[in-house]
C-alpha positions as CSV (number, residue, x, y, z in Angstrom):
1,M,-199.4,3.2,-41.8
2,S,-195.9,2.6,-42.9
3,P,-194.1,-0.3,-44.5
4,R,-191.8,-2.0,-42.6
5,V,-188.7,-1.7,-44.8
6,L,-187.9,1.8,-46.4
7,V,-185.3,0.8,-49.9
8,S,-183.3,3.8,-50.6
9,I,-181.7,4.0,-54.0
10,V,-179.7,7.2,-55.1
11,T,-178.2,7.0,-58.2
12,H,-175.8,9.1,-61.1
13,N,-174.5,7.4,-64.6
14,S,-176.5,4.3,-63.0
15,A,-178.4,3.4,-66.4
16,R,-176.0,0.5,-67.2
17,Y,-177.3,-1.3,-64.1
18,L,-180.0,0.0,-62.5
19,R,-182.7,-1.4,-64.9
20,H,-181.2,-5.7,-63.0
21,C,-181.3,-3.7,-58.9
22,L,-185.4,-2.9,-59.8
23,D,-185.9,-6.7,-61.4
24,S,-184.3,-8.5,-58.2
25,L,-186.2,-6.5,-55.9
26,K,-190.0,-6.7,-57.8
27,T,-188.9,-10.2,-56.6
28,Q,-188.2,-10.3,-53.7
29,T,-190.2,-12.2,-51.5
30,W,-190.5,-9.9,-48.4
31,Q,-193.3,-7.1,-49.2
32,D,-193.8,-4.6,-47.0
33,V,-191.6,-2.0,-48.5
34,R,-190.9,0.7,-49.7
35,I,-188.9,1.9,-53.0
36,D,-188.0,5.4,-53.3
37,L,-185.4,6.4,-55.6
38,H,-183.7,9.6,-55.9
39,D,-181.2,10.2,-59.4
40,N,-178.5,12.5,-58.4
41,A,-178.2,14.9,-61.4
42,S,-178.4,11.6,-64.5
43,S,-176.7,12.5,-67.6
44,D,-177.7,9.5,-69.1
45,S,-181.0,7.3,-68.9
46,S,-180.9,6.7,-65.0
47,L,-184.6,8.6,-64.8
48,D,-186.0,6.8,-68.1
49,I,-185.3,3.8,-66.8
50,A,-186.9,4.8,-62.3
51,A,-189.7,5.6,-65.0
52,D,-190.2,2.2,-66.4
53,F,-190.9,1.0,-62.8
54,A,-192.9,4.6,-62.1
55,G,-195.8,1.8,-61.0
56,F,-193.1,-0.2,-58.6
57,L,-191.7,2.4,-57.4
58,N,-193.1,4.3,-54.8
59,E,-191.4,8.1,-55.6
60,I,-189.7,9.2,-57.6
61,R,-187.2,12.2,-56.8
62,S,-184.8,14.4,-58.9
63,S,-182.2,17.3,-58.2
64,N,-180.3,19.6,-60.8
65,Q,-176.8,19.0,-59.5
66,N,-175.2,15.7,-57.5
67,L,-175.8,15.9,-53.9
68,G,-173.8,12.8,-53.1
69,F,-174.5,10.1,-51.5
70,C,-175.5,10.8,-48.2
71,A,-176.9,14.0,-48.6
72,A,-179.6,11.7,-51.4
73,H,-179.6,9.1,-49.2
74,N,-180.6,11.5,-45.7
75,R,-183.5,12.7,-47.5
76,V,-185.5,9.5,-48.4
77,I,-184.4,8.3,-45.4
78,A,-185.9,11.1,-43.4
79,S,-189.2,11.2,-45.9
80,S,-191.1,7.9,-44.8
81,A,-191.5,6.3,-41.4
82,S,-190.2,2.6,-41.0
83,D,-189.1,-0.6,-38.8
84,Y,-185.7,-0.8,-41.4
85,V,-184.2,1.5,-44.0
86,L,-182.4,-1.2,-46.4
87,V,-178.9,1.5,-48.0
88,L,-178.9,0.3,-51.5
89,N,-176.2,0.8,-54.2
90,P,-177.9,0.9,-58.3
91,D,-174.9,-1.4,-59.4
92,V,-176.4,-4.8,-56.5
93,V,-178.6,-6.9,-57.0
94,L,-180.2,-9.1,-54.9
95,E,-181.1,-12.9,-53.9
96,R,-184.6,-13.2,-53.7
97,D,-185.5,-13.8,-50.0
98,F,-182.3,-10.2,-49.1
99,I,-184.3,-8.4,-47.1
100,A,-186.7,-11.4,-45.3
101,N,-183.7,-12.6,-44.7
102,L,-182.0,-9.9,-42.9
103,V,-186.4,-8.7,-41.1
104,E,-185.5,-11.7,-39.9
105,A,-182.7,-11.9,-38.0
106,M,-183.2,-8.1,-36.8
107,D,-186.3,-8.7,-35.3
108,R,-184.9,-11.5,-33.2
109,D,-181.9,-9.4,-32.3
110,P,-183.1,-5.9,-31.1
111,G,-179.3,-4.8,-29.9
112,A,-178.1,-5.3,-33.7
113,G,-178.5,-1.5,-35.1
114,A,-177.4,-3.0,-38.8
115,A,-177.6,-5.8,-40.8
116,T,-175.1,-6.6,-43.5
117,G,-175.5,-9.9,-46.4
118,R,-173.0,-11.6,-48.1
119,L,-172.3,-10.1,-51.3
120,W,-171.0,-11.8,-54.6
121,R,-169.1,-10.0,-57.5
122,W,-170.5,-9.5,-60.9
123,Q,-169.9,-7.8,-64.2
124,P,-172.5,-6.3,-66.3
125,D,-171.7,-7.0,-69.1
126,S,-171.5,-10.9,-67.9
127,D,-175.7,-12.3,-67.8
128,S,-177.2,-13.0,-64.8
129,P,-175.4,-14.2,-62.2
130,F,-178.1,-15.9,-60.2
131,G,-177.5,-20.0,-59.8
132,A,-174.1,-19.3,-60.3
133,P,-172.6,-22.5,-58.9
134,A,-171.0,-22.0,-56.0
135,R,-167.2,-22.5,-56.0
136,L,-167.6,-19.8,-59.1
137,R,-168.7,-16.7,-56.8
138,I,-166.0,-14.5,-55.7
139,L,-166.6,-12.7,-52.3
140,D,-167.4,-8.4,-52.4
141,S,-168.0,-8.4,-48.7
142,T,-169.2,-9.9,-45.7
143,G,-168.9,-6.7,-43.6
144,I,-166.3,-4.2,-43.2
145,Y,-163.8,-5.0,-40.9
146,F,-160.5,-1.6,-39.8
147,T,-156.9,-1.8,-38.4
148,P,-154.1,-0.7,-36.2
149,A,-153.2,1.6,-38.9
150,Q,-157.1,2.8,-39.7
151,R,-157.8,1.3,-42.8
152,H,-160.8,-0.2,-43.8
153,F,-161.9,-2.7,-45.8
154,D,-164.5,-5.4,-46.7
155,R,-164.3,-8.4,-44.8
156,G,-163.3,-11.5,-47.9
157,S,-163.0,-9.5,-50.6
158,G,-161.6,-10.5,-53.5
159,E,-161.5,-14.7,-52.1
160,A,-163.4,-17.3,-53.8
161,D,-165.9,-18.7,-51.4
162,L,-165.2,-21.2,-49.8
163,G,-167.6,-21.8,-46.8
164,Q,-165.5,-19.7,-44.8
165,F,-168.3,-17.0,-43.9
166,Q,-171.7,-19.0,-43.3
167,K,-172.1,-18.5,-40.0
168,R,-174.4,-15.6,-37.9
169,E,-171.7,-13.4,-36.3
170,Y,-171.1,-9.7,-36.1
171,V,-168.9,-7.5,-37.4
172,F,-167.6,-3.8,-37.1
173,G,-170.2,-2.7,-39.6
174,A,-172.1,-3.1,-42.7
175,S,-171.1,-2.2,-46.9
176,G,-172.7,1.0,-47.4
177,A,-173.4,-1.0,-51.0
178,A,-176.5,-2.9,-49.8
179,A,-176.4,-1.5,-45.5
180,F,-179.8,-2.8,-43.5
181,Y,-179.8,-0.3,-40.6
182,R,-182.6,-0.5,-38.1
183,R,-184.0,3.4,-37.8
184,Q,-184.1,3.4,-34.1
185,M,-179.9,3.3,-34.7
186,L,-180.5,5.7,-37.4
187,D,-182.2,8.0,-35.3
188,A,-179.2,7.7,-32.6
189,V,-176.7,7.9,-33.9
190,K,-177.5,10.8,-36.3
191,T,-177.1,14.5,-35.9
192,G,-179.8,17.1,-36.4
193,R,-180.9,15.4,-39.6
194,E,-178.2,13.4,-41.6
195,Y,-177.8,10.3,-40.9
196,F,-174.7,9.7,-43.0
197,D,-172.5,13.1,-42.8
198,E,-172.7,15.1,-45.0
199,D,-169.6,16.9,-45.5
200,F,-167.7,13.8,-46.1
201,F,-170.3,13.7,-49.5
202,A,-169.9,10.1,-50.8
203,Y,-166.9,7.4,-49.5
204,R,-166.1,5.8,-46.0
205,E,-169.7,7.5,-45.1
206,D,-170.2,3.6,-44.0
207,A,-167.9,3.4,-41.3
208,D,-167.8,6.3,-39.6
209,L,-171.9,5.8,-39.3
210,A,-171.1,1.9,-38.2
211,W,-168.0,4.0,-35.7
212,R,-171.0,6.3,-34.3
213,A,-172.8,3.1,-33.7
214,Q,-170.6,0.6,-32.1
215,W,-170.1,4.4,-29.7
216,L,-173.4,4.1,-29.1
217,G,-173.6,0.0,-28.3
218,W,-175.4,-0.7,-31.0
219,K,-173.8,-4.2,-33.2
220,C,-173.7,-4.7,-37.0
221,L,-175.3,-8.7,-37.9
222,Y,-173.9,-10.9,-40.2
223,V,-176.7,-12.8,-41.7
224,P,-174.5,-14.9,-44.7
225,E,-178.3,-16.4,-45.6
226,A,-178.9,-12.9,-47.3
227,G,-177.3,-12.9,-50.4
228,G,-176.4,-10.3,-53.5
229,Y,-173.6,-9.6,-56.2
230,H,-172.0,-6.1,-56.4
231,V,-170.7,-4.2,-59.5
232,R,-167.1,-3.2,-57.3
233,R,-165.4,-0.5,-58.7
234,V,-163.7,1.3,-55.5
235,L,-160.5,-0.5,-55.2
236,P,-157.3,0.4,-53.6
237,E,-155.7,-1.5,-56.5
238,R,-157.6,0.6,-59.2
239,R,-156.2,3.6,-57.6
240,A,-155.4,5.5,-60.5
241,Q,-158.2,4.9,-62.6
242,L,-160.2,6.2,-60.3
243,P,-162.3,9.7,-60.9
244,P,-160.7,12.5,-59.0
245,A,-163.5,13.9,-56.9
246,I,-163.5,10.1,-55.7
247,N,-159.6,10.3,-54.6
248,M,-160.4,13.4,-53.4
249,H,-163.2,12.6,-51.4
250,S,-161.4,9.4,-49.9
251,F,-158.1,11.0,-48.9
252,K,-160.4,13.4,-47.2
253,N,-162.8,11.3,-45.3
254,R,-159.8,8.5,-43.9
255,F,-159.2,11.9,-41.8
256,L,-162.5,13.8,-41.0
257,M,-163.6,9.8,-39.5
258,R,-161.1,10.1,-37.1
259,V,-161.0,13.3,-36.3
260,K,-164.4,12.9,-35.1
261,N,-164.4,8.8,-33.9
262,M,-161.5,7.7,-32.2
263,D,-160.6,8.8,-28.6
264,A,-156.7,9.8,-27.8
265,G,-156.0,6.0,-26.1
266,T,-156.7,4.4,-29.5
267,Y,-153.9,7.0,-31.7
268,A,-151.2,6.7,-29.1
269,R,-151.9,2.5,-28.7
270,F,-151.2,2.0,-32.1
271,F,-150.0,6.2,-33.6
272,L,-147.3,4.0,-34.8
273,P,-148.8,2.3,-37.8
274,I,-151.6,5.3,-38.1
275,T,-148.5,7.8,-38.3
276,L,-146.5,5.5,-41.2
277,R,-149.9,5.3,-43.6
278,D,-150.4,8.7,-43.0
279,L,-146.5,9.5,-44.3
280,G,-147.4,7.2,-47.6
281,A,-151.1,8.4,-48.4
282,L,-149.6,12.5,-48.4
283,A,-146.3,11.0,-50.8
284,Y,-148.4,9.6,-52.6
285,V,-150.3,12.1,-53.2
286,L,-147.9,15.4,-53.3
287,V,-146.1,12.9,-55.7
288,R,-149.0,10.6,-58.4
289,E,-152.1,12.7,-57.2
290,P,-151.8,16.2,-56.9
291,S,-155.6,16.8,-57.5
292,S,-156.5,15.5,-54.3
293,L,-154.3,18.0,-51.9
294,R,-157.4,20.5,-52.5
295,A,-159.1,17.7,-49.8
296,F,-157.0,20.2,-46.9
297,P,-159.7,23.1,-47.6
298,V,-162.4,21.4,-47.6
299,L,-161.3,19.0,-44.6
300,L,-160.5,22.4,-42.6
301,K,-164.2,23.8,-43.3
302,A,-166.1,21.1,-42.0
303,L,-163.3,20.3,-38.6
304,P,-165.0,22.5,-36.3
305,R,-168.9,20.4,-36.4
306,A,-167.1,17.2,-37.2
307,W,-164.8,18.4,-33.3
308,S,-168.9,18.9,-32.0
309,V,-169.9,15.8,-33.3
310,R,-166.6,13.9,-31.4
311,K,-167.8,16.1,-28.1
312,A,-171.4,14.1,-28.3
313,L,-170.3,10.9,-28.8
314,Q,-167.9,10.9,-25.8
315,R,-170.3,12.2,-23.5
316,H,-173.1,9.6,-24.9
317,R,-170.6,6.3,-25.5
318,R,-171.9,3.3,-23.8
319,V,-168.6,0.6,-24.7
320,S,-165.8,1.3,-23.1
321,A,-162.1,3.0,-25.8
322,S,-161.2,-0.7,-24.6
323,E,-163.6,-3.1,-26.0
324,L,-163.8,-0.3,-29.5
325,R,-160.1,-0.6,-29.7
326,S,-160.5,-4.3,-30.1
327,W,-162.2,-4.4,-33.6
328,F,-158.8,-3.2,-35.4
329,A,-156.8,-5.9,-36.1
330,Y,-155.0,-6.7,-39.8
331,S,-157.3,-9.4,-39.5
332,P,-160.5,-9.5,-39.9
333,V,-162.6,-9.5,-36.6
334,A,-165.5,-11.1,-36.1
335,R,-167.9,-12.3,-32.5
336,P,-170.4,-15.4,-31.7
337,A,-174.0,-13.3,-32.2
338,S,-174.9,-14.8,-28.7
339,S,-172.0,-12.8,-27.9
340,H,-172.4,-9.7,-25.0
341,R,-171.0,-6.7,-25.0
342,Q,-168.5,-5.3,-21.4
343,P,-169.9,-3.1,-19.1
344,L,-168.5,0.9,-19.2
345,T,-165.2,0.9,-17.7
346,D,-162.9,3.2,-18.7
């Protein structure tokens, strides 16, 4: 019989963080779990560290090239049956009840296709984050939200945790750093054999999956009792310091995600902020980041498949465009966990 929870970890030169991550999994109070790790052609000691946990990890895979976040996780997720899947970054450490709290919450809410805990920022050069006074904790993510300009952010990111996110509630989606998915939902949104869209390679794939799930009527539950700590490296203000490949994929995927998911009415409603943001992003790339211009031929190659996914979503959607549009706001949107979706009306 398969464990109820599959933990999928993908590494790529993750040695700096990996041991902390795996140690935190060893102390989880929820034991009905399978933990698989896929290494994406690391040149550091990631695989050596994983080997130290060989008796604990169920399977260690490796590839001789970097398959990307999406493809590697897809392979792990498809390799085992489970009720739930925890997609976990190697730069995240979890509090002892993280998995147990999410399983309990999801078992009680069959309409939730995903769940997210409360993540705080953590610097890996510091001592263990556990036991830090709550007043000193800086939030990393309490779920993701979209603005009308189609930028997506982590709710609460960079704020001091003053107890402002203490309630269970529905949010748009879960951060891919530690996203907890119901397998039934993953099977509903997948395209072919892909849960995460492999044309994304990496970055924004969590927002794309959340958007597809929303179209199909699945909710995402924020569970504040599930705590973890994340090393946040990719932030808008750090863009100039990031590797060119990260920025290229991020630029490409902002358009690819919209082609797949945005309906015409939403585009018309938010045409001005979307267009202004697009022009600003294009100007930045032309002047400051020409290496990201190679995103356009990659995007063109991905468009036919993206369009077919879009048509399938619109055929099978279970919520109205106006309801989905109501998630897009300049301040984070959340809804009471007891709320119900309105019927499809347009």
